[in-house]
C-alpha positions as a Markdown table, in Angstrom:
| # | Residue | x | y | z |
|---|---|---|---|---|
| 1 | Met | 138.3 | 89.7 | 98.9 |
| 2 | Ile | 137.7 | 92.5 | 101.5 |
| 3 | Leu | 134.6 | 94.5 | 101.7 |
| 4 | Cys | 133.8 | 97.7 | 103.4 |
| 5 | Phe | 130.2 | 98.4 | 104.5 |
| 6 | Ser | 129.5 | 102.1 | 105.3 |
| 7 | Leu | 126.5 | 103.2 | 107.3 |
| 8 | Ser | 124.6 | 106.4 | 106.5 |
| 9 | Met | 121.0 | 107.7 | 107.4 |
| 10 | Pro | 119.8 | 109.3 | 104.2 |
| 11 | Gly | 116.2 | 109.5 | 105.7 |
| 12 | Val | 116.0 | 111.3 | 109.0 |
| 13 | Ser | 112.9 | 112.0 | 111.1 |
| 14 | Ser | 114.4 | 113.7 | 114.1 |
| 15 | Trp | 113.1 | 117.0 | 115.4 |
| 16 | Asn | 116.1 | 119.0 | 113.9 |
| 17 | Gly | 116.4 | 116.9 | 110.7 |
| 18 | Lys | 119.8 | 115.6 | 111.9 |
| 19 | Trp | 121.3 | 112.2 | 112.7 |
| 20 | Ser | 123.3 | 112.4 | 115.9 |
| 21 | Gly | 125.9 | 110.2 | 114.0 |
| 22 | Glu | 126.5 | 112.5 | 111.2 |
| 23 | Gly | 130.2 | 113.3 | 110.3 |
| 24 | Arg | 131.6 | 110.1 | 112.0 |
| 25 | Leu | 132.6 | 106.9 | 110.2 |
| 26 | Tyr | 130.5 | 104.1 | 110.9 |
| 27 | Ala | 132.0 | 101.1 | 108.9 |
| 28 | Lys | 132.4 | 97.3 | 109.1 |
| 29 | Val | 135.2 | 95.6 | 107.3 |
| 30 | Val | 134.5 | 91.9 | 106.2 |
| 31 | Asn | 137.1 | 89.5 | 104.9 |
| 32 | Phe | 135.3 | 87.1 | 102.5 |
| 33 | Gly | 138.4 | 85.1 | 101.9 |
| 34 | Asn | 139.8 | 84.0 | 98.5 |
| 35 | Ser | 137.9 | 80.9 | 97.7 |
| 36 | Lys | 135.9 | 81.0 | 94.5 |
| 37 | Lys | 132.5 | 80.6 | 96.2 |
| 38 | Ala | 133.4 | 83.4 | 98.7 |
| 39 | Thr | 134.7 | 85.6 | 96.0 |
| 40 | Glu | 131.8 | 85.2 | 93.9 |
| 41 | Lys | 129.5 | 85.9 | 97.0 |
| 42 | Ala | 131.4 | 89.1 | 97.8 |
| 43 | Gln | 131.4 | 90.2 | 94.0 |
| 44 | Gly | 127.6 | 89.8 | 94.0 |
| 45 | Ile | 127.4 | 92.2 | 97.0 |
| 46 | Leu | 129.8 | 94.5 | 95.3 |
| 47 | Asp | 128.0 | 94.6 | 92.2 |
| 48 | Arg | 124.8 | 96.0 | 93.9 |
| 49 | Gly | 127.0 | 98.4 | 95.8 |
| 50 | Tyr | 124.2 | 100.1 | 97.9 |
| 51 | Tyr | 121.4 | 98.8 | 100.1 |
| 52 | Ser | 118.7 | 100.6 | 102.1 |
| 53 | His | 116.3 | 99.9 | 104.8 |
| 54 | Ser | 113.2 | 101.8 | 105.8 |
| 55 | Phe | 112.5 | 101.6 | 109.7 |
| 56 | Gly | 108.9 | 102.8 | 108.6 |
| 57 | Asp | 108.9 | 105.7 | 110.9 |
| 58 | Gly | 110.6 | 108.2 | 108.6 |
| 59 | Trp | 114.2 | 106.9 | 109.2 |
| 60 | Thr | 116.1 | 105.0 | 106.4 |
| 61 | Ala | 119.6 | 103.6 | 106.7 |
| 62 | Gly | 121.7 | 103.4 | 103.8 |
| 63 | Ile | 124.7 | 100.9 | 103.4 |
| 64 | Ser | 127.5 | 101.5 | 100.8 |
| 65 | Val | 129.7 | 98.8 | 99.8 |
| 66 | Ala | 133.4 | 99.0 | 98.6 |
| 67 | Arg | 136.3 | 96.6 | 97.9 |
| 68 | Val | 139.3 | 97.7 | 100.0 |
| 69 | Thr | 142.9 | 96.5 | 100.3 |
| 70 | Pro | 144.3 | 95.1 | 103.6 |
| 71 | Gln | 146.0 | 98.3 | 104.3 |
| 72 | Glu | 142.7 | 100.4 | 103.8 |
| 73 | Ala | 140.9 | 97.9 | 106.0 |
| 74 | Arg | 143.3 | 98.5 | 108.8 |
| 75 | Lys | 142.8 | 102.2 | 108.5 |
| 76 | Ile | 139.1 | 102.0 | 108.4 |
| 77 | Arg | 139.0 | 99.7 | 111.4 |
| 78 | Ala | 141.0 | 102.1 | 113.4 |
| 79 | Lys | 138.8 | 105.2 | 112.4 |
| 80 | Ser | 135.4 | 103.4 | 112.6 |
| 81 | Lys | 133.2 | 104.2 | 115.7 |
| 82 | Gly | 131.5 | 100.7 | 115.2 |
| 83 | Phe | 128.3 | 100.1 | 113.1 |
| 84 | Tyr | 125.8 | 102.0 | 115.3 |
| 85 | Gly | 124.3 | 98.8 | 116.6 |
| 86 | Tyr | 123.1 | 97.8 | 113.0 |
| 87 | Asp | 125.7 | 95.0 | 112.4 |
| 88 | Trp | 122.6 | 92.7 | 111.7 |
| 89 | Met | 122.1 | 94.7 | 108.5 |
| 90 | Val | 125.6 | 93.7 | 107.3 |
| 91 | Asp | 124.8 | 90.0 | 108.3 |
| 92 | Ser | 121.5 | 90.2 | 106.4 |
| 93 | Ile | 123.3 | 91.6 | 103.4 |
| 94 | Arg | 126.0 | 88.7 | 103.4 |
| 95 | Phe | 123.6 | 85.9 | 104.1 |
| 96 | Asp | 120.2 | 87.1 | 102.6 |
| 97 | Gly | 121.4 | 89.3 | 99.7 |
| 98 | Glu | 119.3 | 92.1 | 101.1 |
| 99 | Ile | 118.4 | 93.8 | 104.5 |
| 100 | Ile | 115.7 | 91.9 | 106.3 |
| 101 | Ala | 114.8 | 93.0 | 109.6 |
| 102 | Pro | 115.4 | 90.5 | 112.4 |
| 103 | Ser | 111.5 | 90.4 | 113.1 |
| 104 | Lys | 110.7 | 89.8 | 109.7 |
| 105 | Lys | 113.0 | 86.7 | 109.5 |
| 106 | Asp | 110.9 | 84.8 | 112.0 |
| 107 | Val | 107.6 | 85.4 | 110.0 |
């Protein structure tokens, strides 16, 4: 199963109320594989569908999750501008089931 994680910034605390990444695609495609365990893990993430993380300073990141085909995955990878440095959020969703800031994992 292949999932696409798409980043948005629904909570913006900039001087002009805008995110500099607005209008660009920030997406990460992850192939979970086809084993029963991997498919169940991916389906659990997909069932929730949306994750958010508050940075505590007025900024909030949102990550939408969707299942994609291999053809769609190739197109997304080609168009994506990366993940704006927030790849750790996708890793946290994958391994923790939620977004946990790296600084909170060590506590």
